[in-house]
CHARMM internal coordinates of N, CA and C (Angstrom, degrees):
IC EDIT
DIST 1 N 1 CA 1.5571
DIST 1 CA 1 C 1.5239
ANGL 1 N 1 CA 1 C 103.81
DIST 1 C 2 N 1.3068
ANGL 1 CA 1 C 2 N 114.54
DIHE 1 N 1 CA 1 C 2 N 138.16
DIST 2 N 2 CA 1.4119
ANGL 1 C 2 N 2 CA 125.44
DIHE 1 CA 1 C 2 N 2 CA -174.49
DIST 2 CA 2 C 1.5116
ANGL 2 N 2 CA 2 C 106.73
DIHE 1 C 2 N 2 CA 2 C -115.23
DIST 2 C 3 N 1.3519
ANGL 2 CA 2 C 3 N 116.52
DIHE 2 N 2 CA 2 C 3 N 97.55
DIST 3 N 3 CA 1.4468
ANGL 2 C 3 N 3 CA 126.50
DIHE 2 CA 2 C 3 N 3 CA 178.52
DIST 3 CA 3 C 1.4984
ANGL 3 N 3 CA 3 C 104.02
DIHE 2 C 3 N 3 CA 3 C -66.58
DIST 3 C 4 N 1.3829
ANGL 3 CA 3 C 4 N 112.78
DIHE 3 N 3 CA 3 C 4 N 118.97
DIST 4 N 4 CA 1.4645
ANGL 3 C 4 N 4 CA 117.97
DIHE 3 CA 3 C 4 N 4 CA -179.97
DIST 4 CA 4 C 1.4802
ANGL 4 N 4 CA 4 C 114.11
DIHE 3 C 4 N 4 CA 4 C -108.52
DIST 4 C 5 N 1.2968
ANGL 4 CA 4 C 5 N 115.37
DIHE 4 N 4 CA 4 C 5 N 136.16
DIST 5 N 5 CA 1.4225
ANGL 4 C 5 N 5 CA 119.48
DIHE 4 CA 4 C 5 N 5 CA 175.39
DIST 5 CA 5 C 1.4605
ANGL 5 N 5 CA 5 C 118.17
DIHE 4 C 5 N 5 CA 5 C -68.10
DIST 5 C 6 N 1.4554
ANGL 5 CA 5 C 6 N 108.55
DIHE 5 N 5 CA 5 C 6 N -23.34
DIST 6 N 6 CA 1.4697
ANGL 5 C 6 N 6 CA 111.84
DIHE 5 CA 5 C 6 N 6 CA 173.05
DIST 6 CA 6 C 1.4908
ANGL 6 N 6 CA 6 C 118.31
DIHE 5 C 6 N 6 CA 6 C -58.00
DIST 6 C 7 N 1.3907
ANGL 6 CA 6 C 7 N 115.07
DIHE 6 N 6 CA 6 C 7 N -35.33
DIST 7 N 7 CA 1.4203
ANGL 6 C 7 N 7 CA 122.16
DIHE 6 CA 6 C 7 N 7 CA 179.74
DIST 7 CA 7 C 1.5719
ANGL 7 N 7 CA 7 C 110.22
DIHE 6 C 7 N 7 CA 7 C -59.03
DIST 7 C 8 N 1.2861
ANGL 7 CA 7 C 8 N 113.85
DIHE 7 N 7 CA 7 C 8 N -40.58
DIST 8 N 8 CA 1.3913
ANGL 7 C 8 N 8 CA 119.22
DIHE 7 CA 7 C 8 N 8 CA -179.57
DIST 8 CA 8 C 1.5150
ANGL 8 N 8 CA 8 C 111.76
DIHE 7 C 8 N 8 CA 8 C -66.68
DIST 8 C 9 N 1.3159
ANGL 8 CA 8 C 9 N 113.97
DIHE 8 N 8 CA 8 C 9 N -44.28
DIST 9 N 9 CA 1.5682
ANGL 8 C 9 N 9 CA 120.61
DIHE 8 CA 8 C 9 N 9 CA 171.36
DIST 9 CA 9 C 1.4137
ANGL 9 N 9 CA 9 C 113.73
DIHE 8 C 9 N 9 CA 9 C -58.62
DIST 9 C 10 N 1.3718
ANGL 9 CA 9 C 10 N 116.96
DIHE 9 N 9 CA 9 C 10 N -40.79
DIST 10 N 10 CA 1.4675
ANGL 9 C 10 N 10 CA 117.76
DIHE 9 CA 9 C 10 N 10 CA -179.65
DIST 10 CA 10 C 1.4795
ANGL 10 N 10 CA 10 C 110.49
DIHE 9 C 10 N 10 CA 10 C -67.48
DIST 10 C 11 N 1.3653
ANGL 10 CA 10 C 11 N 121.77
DIHE 10 N 10 CA 10 C 11 N -39.07
DIST 11 N 11 CA 1.5017
ANGL 10 C 11 N 11 CA 121.17
DIHE 10 CA 10 C 11 N 11 CA 176.53
DIST 11 CA 11 C 1.4865
ANGL 11 N 11 CA 11 C 111.57
DIHE 10 C 11 N 11 CA 11 C -64.16
DIST 11 C 12 N 1.4042
ANGL 11 CA 11 C 12 N 116.97
DIHE 11 N 11 CA 11 C 12 N -40.78
DIST 12 N 12 CA 1.4814
ANGL 11 C 12 N 12 CA 119.74
DIHE 11 CA 11 C 12 N 12 CA -178.70
DIST 12 CA 12 C 1.4582
ANGL 12 N 12 CA 12 C 105.94
DIHE 11 C 12 N 12 CA 12 C -69.15
DIST 12 C 13 N 1.2689
ANGL 12 CA 12 C 13 N 124.16
DIHE 12 N 12 CA 12 C 13 N -37.81
DIST 13 N 13 CA 1.5308
ANGL 12 C 13 N 13 CA 124.64
DIHE 12 CA 12 C 13 N 13 CA -177.41
DIST 13 CA 13 C 1.5423
ANGL 13 N 13 CA 13 C 105.64
DIHE 12 C 13 N 13 CA 13 C -68.96
DIST 13 C 14 N 1.2732
ANGL 13 CA 13 C 14 N 123.45
DIHE 13 N 13 CA 13 C 14 N -40.85
DIST 14 N 14 CA 1.4152
ANGL 13 C 14 N 14 CA 120.72
DIHE 13 CA 13 C 14 N 14 CA -177.82
DIST 14 CA 14 C 1.5153
ANGL 14 N 14 CA 14 C 109.54
DIHE 13 C 14 N 14 CA 14 C -64.77
DIST 14 C 15 N 1.3936
ANGL 14 CA 14 C 15 N 112.70
DIHE 14 N 14 CA 14 C 15 N -41.94
DIST 15 N 15 CA 1.4631
ANGL 14 C 15 N 15 CA 117.61
DIHE 14 CA 14 C 15 N 15 CA 175.95
DIST 15 CA 15 C 1.4375
ANGL 15 N 15 CA 15 C 117.43
DIHE 14 C 15 N 15 CA 15 C -55.66
DIST 15 C 16 N 1.4348
ANGL 15 CA 15 C 16 N 115.21
DIHE 15 N 15 CA 15 C 16 N -40.97
DIST 16 N 16 CA 1.4345
ANGL 15 C 16 N 16 CA 118.15
DIHE 15 CA 15 C 16 N 16 CA -176.19
DIST 16 CA 16 C 1.5442
ANGL 16 N 16 CA 16 C 108.85
DIHE 15 C 16 N 16 CA 16 C -72.38
DIST 16 C 17 N 1.3999
ANGL 16 CA 16 C 17 N 115.93
DIHE 16 N 16 CA 16 C 17 N -41.16
DIST 17 N 17 CA 1.4907
ANGL 16 C 17 N 17 CA 119.56
DIHE 16 CA 16 C 17 N 17 CA -177.35
DIST 17 CA 17 C 1.5054
ANGL 17 N 17 CA 17 C 108.07
DIHE 16 C 17 N 17 CA 17 C -65.27
DIST 17 C 18 N 1.2576
ANGL 17 CA 17 C 18 N 117.93
DIHE 17 N 17 CA 17 C 18 N -41.39
DIST 18 N 18 CA 1.5154
ANGL 17 C 18 N 18 CA 122.63
DIHE 17 CA 17 C 18 N 18 CA -178.45
DIST 18 CA 18 C 1.5849
ANGL 18 N 18 CA 18 C 108.91
DIHE 17 C 18 N 18 CA 18 C -65.09
DIST 18 C 19 N 1.3398
ANGL 18 CA 18 C 19 N 114.99
DIHE 18 N 18 CA 18 C 19 N -42.16
DIST 19 N 19 CA 1.4572
ANGL 18 C 19 N 19 CA 119.44
DIHE 18 CA 18 C 19 N 19 CA 176.39
DIST 19 CA 19 C 1.5952
ANGL 19 N 19 CA 19 C 115.82
DIHE 18 C 19 N 19 CA 19 C -61.87
DIST 19 C 20 N 1.3633
ANGL 19 CA 19 C 20 N 111.94
DIHE 19 N 19 CA 19 C 20 N -37.48
DIST 20 N 20 CA 1.5118
ANGL 19 C 20 N 20 CA 117.87
DIHE 19 CA 19 C 20 N 20 CA 174.44
DIST 20 CA 20 C 1.5469
ANGL 20 N 20 CA 20 C 111.89
DIHE 19 C 20 N 20 CA 20 C -71.85
DIST 20 C 21 N 1.2366
ANGL 20 CA 20 C 21 N 119.25
DIHE 20 N 20 CA 20 C 21 N -40.80
DIST 21 N 21 CA 1.4526
ANGL 20 C 21 N 21 CA 122.11
DIHE 20 CA 20 C 21 N 21 CA 175.68
DIST 21 CA 21 C 1.4860
ANGL 21 N 21 CA 21 C 115.02
DIHE 20 C 21 N 21 CA 21 C -60.48
DIST 21 C 22 N 1.4720
ANGL 21 CA 21 C 22 N 110.21
DIHE 21 N 21 CA 21 C 22 N -44.44
DIST 22 N 22 CA 1.4927
ANGL 21 C 22 N 22 CA 119.23
DIHE 21 CA 21 C 22 N 22 CA 177.85
DIST 22 CA 22 C 1.4181
ANGL 22 N 22 CA 22 C 110.77
DIHE 21 C 22 N 22 CA 22 C -60.80
DIST 22 C 23 N 1.4137
ANGL 22 CA 22 C 23 N 119.70
DIHE 22 N 22 CA 22 C 23 N -39.51
DIST 23 N 23 CA 1.4117
ANGL 22 C 23 N 23 CA 126.01
DIHE 22 CA 22 C 23 N 23 CA -177.12
DIST 23 CA 23 C 1.5235
ANGL 23 N 23 CA 23 C 108.25
DIHE 22 C 23 N 23 CA 23 C -66.20
DIST 23 C 24 N 1.2970
ANGL 23 CA 23 C 24 N 120.75
DIHE 23 N 23 CA 23 C 24 N -49.73
DIST 24 N 24 CA 1.4080
ANGL 23 C 24 N 24 CA 127.40
DIHE 23 CA 23 C 24 N 24 CA -172.71
DIST 24 CA 24 C 1.5466
ANGL 24 N 24 CA 24 C 106.45
DIHE 23 C 24 N 24 CA 24 C -66.51
DIST 24 C 25 N 1.3285
ANGL 24 CA 24 C 25 N 117.79
DIHE 24 N 24 CA 24 C 25 N -45.45
DIST 25 N 25 CA 1.4885
ANGL 24 C 25 N 25 CA 117.43
DIHE 24 CA 24 C 25 N 25 CA 176.57
DIST 25 CA 25 C 1.4729
ANGL 25 N 25 CA 25 C 118.15
DIHE 24 C 25 N 25 CA 25 C -65.03
DIST 25 C 26 N 1.2885
ANGL 25 CA 25 C 26 N 116.43
DIHE 25 N 25 CA 25 C 26 N -32.75
DIST 26 N 26 CA 1.5051
ANGL 25 C 26 N 26 CA 123.68
DIHE 25 CA 25 C 26 N 26 CA 174.75
DIST 26 CA 26 C 1.5464
ANGL 26 N 26 CA 26 C 111.19
DIHE 25 C 26 N 26 CA 26 C -68.34
DIST 26 C 27 N 1.3252
ANGL 26 CA 26 C 27 N 113.45
DIHE 26 N 26 CA 26 C 27 N -38.50
DIST 27 N 27 CA 1.5558
ANGL 26 C 27 N 27 CA 111.38
DIHE 26 CA 26 C 27 N 27 CA 175.56
DIST 27 CA 27 C 1.4769
ANGL 27 N 27 CA 27 C 112.03
DIHE 26 C 27 N 27 CA 27 C -76.35
DIST 27 C 28 N 1.2925
ANGL 27 CA 27 C 28 N 121.37
DIHE 27 N 27 CA 27 C 28 N -18.12
DIST 28 N 28 CA 1.4324
ANGL 27 C 28 N 28 CA 121.55
DIHE 27 CA 27 C 28 N 28 CA 173.00
DIST 28 CA 28 C 1.4429
ANGL 28 N 28 CA 28 C 113.79
DIHE 27 C 28 N 28 CA 28 C -80.82
DIST 28 C 29 N 1.2830
ANGL 28 CA 28 C 29 N 115.58
DIHE 28 N 28 CA 28 C 29 N -4.10
DIST 29 N 29 CA 1.4948
ANGL 28 C 29 N 29 CA 120.85
DIHE 28 CA 28 C 29 N 29 CA -177.22
DIST 29 CA 29 C 1.5222
ANGL 29 N 29 CA 29 C 117.31
DIHE 28 C 29 N 29 CA 29 C 88.33
DIST 29 C 30 N 1.2551
ANGL 29 CA 29 C 30 N 116.43
DIHE 29 N 29 CA 29 C 30 N 2.80
DIST 30 N 30 CA 1.4946
ANGL 29 C 30 N 30 CA 121.28
DIHE 29 CA 29 C 30 N 30 CA 178.71
DIST 30 CA 30 C 1.4688
ANGL 30 N 30 CA 30 C 112.89
DIHE 29 C 30 N 30 CA 30 C -94.98
DIST 30 C 31 N 1.3330
ANGL 30 CA 30 C 31 N 114.39
DIHE 30 N 30 CA 30 C 31 N 68.61
DIST 31 N 31 CA 1.4489
ANGL 30 C 31 N 31 CA 118.63
DIHE 30 CA 30 C 31 N 31 CA -169.66
DIST 31 CA 31 C 1.6549
ANGL 31 N 31 CA 31 C 110.72
DIHE 30 C 31 N 31 CA 31 C -73.21
DIST 31 C 32 N 1.2982
ANGL 31 CA 31 C 32 N 111.32
DIHE 31 N 31 CA 31 C 32 N -30.30
DIST 32 N 32 CA 1.5424
ANGL 31 C 32 N 32 CA 115.57
DIHE 31 CA 31 C 32 N 32 CA 176.50
DIST 32 CA 32 C 1.6172
ANGL 32 N 32 CA 32 C 107.94
DIHE 31 C 32 N 32 CA 32 C -64.32
DIST 32 C 33 N 1.2527
ANGL 32 CA 32 C 33 N 115.78
DIHE 32 N 32 CA 32 C 33 N -47.05
DIST 33 N 33 CA 1.4747
ANGL 32 C 33 N 33 CA 117.57
DIHE 32 CA 32 C 33 N 33 CA 179.84
DIST 33 CA 33 C 1.5453
ANGL 33 N 33 CA 33 C 110.41
DIHE 32 C 33 N 33 CA 33 C -62.02
DIST 33 C 34 N 1.3191
ANGL 33 CA 33 C 34 N 113.65
DIHE 33 N 33 CA 33 C 34 N -37.55
DIST 34 N 34 CA 1.4094
ANGL 33 C 34 N 34 CA 116.96
DIHE 33 CA 33 C 34 N 34 CA -178.11
DIST 34 CA 34 C 1.5208
ANGL 34 N 34 CA 34 C 114.29
DIHE 33 C 34 N 34 CA 34 C -63.46
DIST 34 C 35 N 1.3391
ANGL 34 CA 34 C 35 N 114.41
DIHE 34 N 34 CA 34 C 35 N -38.03
DIST 35 N 35 CA 1.4083
ANGL 34 C 35 N 35 CA 123.38
DIHE 34 CA 34 C 35 N 35 CA 178.92
DIST 35 CA 35 C 1.5578
ANGL 35 N 35 CA 35 C 110.69
DIHE 34 C 35 N 35 CA 35 C -68.10
DIST 35 C 36 N 1.2928
ANGL 35 CA 35 C 36 N 115.66
DIHE 35 N 35 CA 35 C 36 N -39.46
DIST 36 N 36 CA 1.4660
ANGL 35 C 36 N 36 CA 123.34
DIHE 35 CA 35 C 36 N 36 CA -178.74
DIST 36 CA 36 C 1.6026
ANGL 36 N 36 CA 36 C 110.85
DIHE 35 C 36 N 36 CA 36 C -67.74
DIST 36 C 37 N 1.4249
ANGL 36 CA 36 C 37 N 112.34
DIHE 36 N 36 CA 36 C 37 N -35.63
DIST 37 N 37 CA 1.4713
ANGL 36 C 37 N 37 CA 114.15
DIHE 36 CA 36 C 37 N 37 CA 178.59
DIST 37 CA 37 C 1.5848
ANGL 37 N 37 CA 37 C 107.32
DIHE 36 C 37 N 37 CA 37 C -71.82
DIST 37 C 38 N 1.3930
ANGL 37 CA 37 C 38 N 115.47
DIHE 37 N 37 CA 37 C 38 N -35.17
DIST 38 N 38 CA 1.3925
ANGL 37 C 38 N 38 CA 113.58
DIHE 37 CA 37 C 38 N 38 CA 178.89
DIST 38 CA 38 C 1.6014
ANGL 38 N 38 CA 38 C 112.95
DIHE 37 C 38 N 38 CA 38 C -66.66
DIST 38 C 39 N 1.3035
ANGL 38 CA 38 C 39 N 114.33
DIHE 38 N 38 CA 38 C 39 N -36.33
DIST 39 N 39 CA 1.4192
ANGL 38 C 39 N 39 CA 117.26
DIHE 38 CA 38 C 39 N 39 CA -179.32
DIST 39 CA 39 C 1.6048
ANGL 39 N 39 CA 39 C 112.61
DIHE 38 C 39 N 39 CA 39 C -69.08
DIST 39 C 40 N 1.2913
ANGL 39 CA 39 C 40 N 108.93
DIHE 39 N 39 CA 39 C 40 N -37.26
DIST 40 N 40 CA 1.5530
ANGL 39 C 40 N 40 CA 115.37
DIHE 39 CA 39 C 40 N 40 CA 176.56
DIST 40 CA 40 C 1.4860
ANGL 40 N 40 CA 40 C 109.87
DIHE 39 C 40 N 40 CA 40 C -63.57
DIST 40 C 41 N 1.3358
ANGL 40 CA 40 C 41 N 118.92
DIHE 40 N 40 CA 40 C 41 N -43.98
DIST 41 N 41 CA 1.4271
ANGL 40 C 41 N 41 CA 124.19
DIHE 40 CA 40 C 41 N 41 CA 178.98
DIST 41 CA 41 C 1.4629
ANGL 41 N 41 CA 41 C 113.79
DIHE 40 C 41 N 41 CA 41 C -63.37
DIST 41 C 42 N 1.3167
ANGL 41 CA 41 C 42 N 117.37
DIHE 41 N 41 CA 41 C 42 N -34.87
DIST 42 N 42 CA 1.5165
ANGL 41 C 42 N 42 CA 123.95
DIHE 41 CA 41 C 42 N 42 CA 178.40
DIST 42 CA 42 C 1.4881
ANGL 42 N 42 CA 42 C 108.99
DIHE 41 C 42 N 42 CA 42 C -71.78
DIST 42 C 43 N 1.2881
ANGL 42 CA 42 C 43 N 115.96
DIHE 42 N 42 CA 42 C 43 N -35.09
DIST 43 N 43 CA 1.5395
ANGL 42 C 43 N 43 CA 120.16
DIHE 42 CA 42 C 43 N 43 CA -178.61
DIST 43 CA 43 C 1.5571
ANGL 43 N 43 CA 43 C 108.66
DIHE 42 C 43 N 43 CA 43 C -69.88
DIST 43 C 44 N 1.2701
ANGL 43 CA 43 C 44 N 118.16
DIHE 43 N 43 CA 43 C 44 N -42.56
DIST 44 N 44 CA 1.3782
ANGL 43 C 44 N 44 CA 126.36
DIHE 43 CA 43 C 44 N 44 CA -178.01
DIST 44 CA 44 C 1.6037
ANGL 44 N 44 CA 44 C 107.54
DIHE 43 C 44 N 44 CA 44 C -63.13
DIST 44 C 45 N 1.2709
ANGL 44 CA 44 C 45 N 115.86
DIHE 44 N 44 CA 44 C 45 N -49.97
DIST 45 N 45 CA 1.4977
ANGL 44 C 45 N 45 CA 121.45
DIHE 44 CA 44 C 45 N 45 CA 176.42
DIST 45 CA 45 C 1.4789
ANGL 45 N 45 CA 45 C 109.04
DIHE 44 C 45 N 45 CA 45 C -62.95
DIST 45 C 46 N 1.2939
ANGL 45 CA 45 C 46 N 120.74
DIHE 45 N 45 CA 45 C 46 N -45.48
DIST 46 N 46 CA 1.5481
ANGL 45 C 46 N 46 CA 123.57
DIHE 45 CA 45 C 46 N 46 CA 175.66
DIST 46 CA 46 C 1.5319
ANGL 46 N 46 CA 46 C 110.55
DIHE 45 C 46 N 46 CA 46 C -53.73
DIST 46 C 47 N 1.3353
ANGL 46 CA 46 C 47 N 120.90
DIHE 46 N 46 CA 46 C 47 N -39.54
DIST 47 N 47 CA 1.4656
ANGL 46 C 47 N 47 CA 122.68
DIHE 46 CA 46 C 47 N 47 CA -179.93
DIST 47 CA 47 C 1.4640
ANGL 47 N 47 CA 47 C 109.51
DIHE 46 C 47 N 47 CA 47 C -70.11
DIST 47 C 48 N 1.2551
ANGL 47 CA 47 C 48 N 115.73
DIHE 47 N 47 CA 47 C 48 N -35.77
DIST 48 N 48 CA 1.6326
ANGL 47 C 48 N 48 CA 120.12
DIHE 47 CA 47 C 48 N 48 CA -179.47
DIST 48 CA 48 C 1.4022
ANGL 48 N 48 CA 48 C 106.34
DIHE 47 C 48 N 48 CA 48 C -66.13
DIST 48 C 49 N 1.4071
ANGL 48 CA 48 C 49 N 119.61
DIHE 48 N 48 CA 48 C 49 N -46.72
DIST 49 N 49 CA 1.4216
ANGL 48 C 49 N 49 CA 121.99
DIHE 48 CA 48 C 49 N 49 CA -174.11
DIST 49 CA 49 C 1.6266
ANGL 49 N 49 CA 49 C 110.05
DIHE 48 C 49 N 49 CA 49 C -69.21
DIST 49 C 50 N 1.4334
ANGL 49 CA 49 C 50 N 115.51
DIHE 49 N 49 CA 49 C 50 N -36.69
DIST 50 N 50 CA 1.4061
ANGL 49 C 50 N 50 CA 117.53
DIHE 49 CA 49 C 50 N 50 CA 178.95
DIST 50 CA 50 C 1.5020
ANGL 50 N 50 CA 50 C 110.42
DIHE 49 C 50 N 50 CA 50 C -66.58
DIST 50 C 51 N 1.3006
ANGL 50 CA 50 C 51 N 114.61
DIHE 50 N 50 CA 50 C 51 N -36.56
DIST 51 N 51 CA 1.4765
ANGL 50 C 51 N 51 CA 112.93
DIHE 50 CA 50 C 51 N 51 CA 175.60
DIST 51 CA 51 C 1.5870
ANGL 51 N 51 CA 51 C 118.47
DIHE 50 C 51 N 51 CA 51 C -65.41
DIST 51 C 52 N 1.3086
ANGL 51 CA 51 C 52 N 110.74
DIHE 51 N 51 CA 51 C 52 N -35.21
DIST 52 N 52 CA 1.4747
ANGL 51 C 52 N 52 CA 114.90
DIHE 51 CA 51 C 52 N 52 CA 178.37
DIST 52 CA 52 C 1.5748
ANGL 52 N 52 CA 52 C 107.41
DIHE 51 C 52 N 52 CA 52 C -73.37
DIST 52 C 53 N 1.3067
ANGL 52 CA 52 C 53 N 121.63
DIHE 52 N 52 CA 52 C 53 N -34.77
DIST 53 N 53 CA 1.3951
ANGL 52 C 53 N 53 CA 119.26
DIHE 52 CA 52 C 53 N 53 CA 174.64
DIST 53 CA 53 C 1.5702
ANGL 53 N 53 CA 53 C 114.93
DIHE 52 C 53 N 53 CA 53 C -66.91
DIST 53 C 54 N 1.3456
ANGL 53 CA 53 C 54 N 115.78
DIHE 53 N 53 CA 53 C 54 N -36.34
DIST 54 N 54 CA 1.3645
ANGL 53 C 54 N 54 CA 117.99
DIHE 53 CA 53 C 54 N 54 CA 174.38
DIST 54 CA 54 C 1.5207
ANGL 54 N 54 CA 54 C 111.65
DIHE 53 C 54 N 54 CA 54 C -62.55
DIST 54 C 55 N 1.3047
ANGL 54 CA 54 C 55 N 121.90
DIHE 54 N 54 CA 54 C 55 N -39.49
DIST 55 N 55 CA 1.4662
ANGL 54 C 55 N 55 CA 126.27
DIHE 54 CA 54 C 55 N 55 CA 171.66
DIST 55 CA 55 C 1.4688
ANGL 55 N 55 CA 55 C 111.96
DIHE 54 C 55 N 55 CA 55 C -58.01
DIST 55 C 56 N 1.3859
ANGL 55 CA 55 C 56 N 116.42
DIHE 55 N 55 CA 55 C 56 N -44.30
DIST 56 N 56 CA 1.4474
ANGL 55 C 56 N 56 CA 121.12
DIHE 55 CA 55 C 56 N 56 CA 179.97
DIST 56 CA 56 C 1.4515
ANGL 56 N 56 CA 56 C 110.88
DIHE 55 C 56 N 56 CA 56 C -61.25
DIST 56 C 57 N 1.3938
ANGL 56 CA 56 C 57 N 116.69
DIHE 56 N 56 CA 56 C 57 N -46.89
DIST 57 N 57 CA 1.4453
ANGL 56 C 57 N 57 CA 118.71
DIHE 56 CA 56 C 57 N 57 CA -171.21
DIST 57 CA 57 C 1.6855
ANGL 57 N 57 CA 57 C 109.95
DIHE 56 C 57 N 57 CA 57 C -72.62
DIST 57 C 58 N 1.3543
ANGL 57 CA 57 C 58 N 112.65
DIHE 57 N 57 CA 57 C 58 N -26.03
DIST 58 N 58 CA 1.5474
ANGL 57 C 58 N 58 CA 117.07
DIHE 57 CA 57 C 58 N 58 CA 174.70
DIST 58 CA 58 C 1.5447
ANGL 58 N 58 CA 58 C 107.06
DIHE 57 C 58 N 58 CA 58 C -69.91
DIST 58 C 59 N 1.3508
ANGL 58 CA 58 C 59 N 115.33
DIHE 58 N 58 CA 58 C 59 N -40.21
DIST 59 N 59 CA 1.4922
ANGL 58 C 59 N 59 CA 118.83
DIHE 58 CA 58 C 59 N 59 CA -178.79
DIST 59 CA 59 C 1.5518
ANGL 59 N 59 CA 59 C 106.66
DIHE 58 C 59 N 59 CA 59 C -62.95
DIST 59 C 60 N 1.3937
ANGL 59 CA 59 C 60 N 116.53
DIHE 59 N 59 CA 59 C 60 N -48.19
DIST 60 N 60 CA 1.4958
ANGL 59 C 60 N 60 CA 116.55
DIHE 59 CA 59 C 60 N 60 CA -176.65
DIST 60 CA 60 C 1.5449
ANGL 60 N 60 CA 60 C 110.67
DIHE 59 C 60 N 60 CA 60 C -65.61
DIST 60 C 61 N 1.3793
ANGL 60 CA 60 C 61 N 118.56
DIHE 60 N 60 CA 60 C 61 N -28.58
DIST 61 N 61 CA 1.4084
ANGL 60 C 61 N 61 CA 116.24
DIHE 60 CA 60 C 61 N 61 CA -177.79
DIST 61 CA 61 C 1.5811
ANGL 61 N 61 CA 61 C 109.59
DIHE 60 C 61 N 61 CA 61 C -78.61
DIST 61 C 62 N 1.2961
ANGL 61 CA 61 C 62 N 115.72
DIHE 61 N 61 CA 61 C 62 N -29.34
DIST 62 N 62 CA 1.4906
ANGL 61 C 62 N 62 CA 116.45
DIHE 61 CA 61 C 62 N 62 CA 173.87
DIST 62 CA 62 C 1.4714
ANGL 62 N 62 CA 62 C 113.90
DIHE 61 C 62 N 62 CA 62 C -71.12
DIST 62 C 63 N 1.3341
ANGL 62 CA 62 C 63 N 118.35
DIHE 62 N 62 CA 62 C 63 N -31.65
DIST 63 N 63 CA 1.4125
ANGL 62 C 63 N 63 CA 120.50
DIHE 62 CA 62 C 63 N 63 CA 177.43
DIST 63 CA 63 C 1.4519
ANGL 63 N 63 CA 63 C 112.63
DIHE 62 C 63 N 63 CA 63 C -73.49
DIST 63 C 64 N 1.3193
ANGL 63 CA 63 C 64 N 124.98
DIHE 63 N 63 CA 63 C 64 N -46.23
DIST 64 N 64 CA 1.4162
ANGL 63 C 64 N 64 CA 130.34
DIHE 63 CA 63 C 64 N 64 CA 177.15
DIST 64 CA 64 C 1.5269
ANGL 64 N 64 CA 64 C 117.09
DIHE 63 C 64 N 64 CA 64 C -67.80
DIST 64 C 65 N 1.2798
ANGL 64 CA 64 C 65 N 112.01
DIHE 64 N 64 CA 64 C 65 N -35.56
DIST 65 N 65 CA 1.5433
ANGL 64 C 65 N 65 CA 117.20
DIHE 64 CA 64 C 65 N 65 CA 179.78
DIST 65 CA 65 C 1.4558
ANGL 65 N 65 CA 65 C 113.92
DIHE 64 C 65 N 65 CA 65 C -93.21
DIST 65 C 66 N 1.2893
ANGL 65 CA 65 C 66 N 113.64
DIHE 65 N 65 CA 65 C 66 N -4.83
DIST 66 N 66 CA 1.5951
ANGL 65 C 66 N 66 CA 120.62
DIHE 65 CA 65 C 66 N 66 CA 175.16
DIST 66 CA 66 C 1.4402
ANGL 66 N 66 CA 66 C 108.92
DIHE 65 C 66 N 66 CA 66 C 59.50
DIST 66 C 67 N 1.2925
ANGL 66 CA 66 C 67 N 122.82
DIHE 66 N 66 CA 66 C 67 N 47.53
DIST 67 N 67 CA 1.4392
ANGL 66 C 67 N 67 CA 129.19
DIHE 66 CA 66 C 67 N 67 CA 176.05
DIST 67 CA 67 C 1.5264
ANGL 67 N 67 CA 67 C 112.10
DIHE 66 C 67 N 67 CA 67 C -91.82
END
COOR INIT
IC SEED 1 N 1 CA 1 C
IC BUILD
């Protein structure tokens, strides 16, 4: 498993972009859309983290089961 710093920067970049979009939409008075954008951004990051955790558990499994 190759832990990549790029993944951390991708997650941070998604967070910054989502925060900016949320702020703009909220100032425009579209708070419901702002909340949906935040939820969608959270789900995208959650899928990225789950994928990384899956890779981590696979790596741990191969280490301890000597496969």
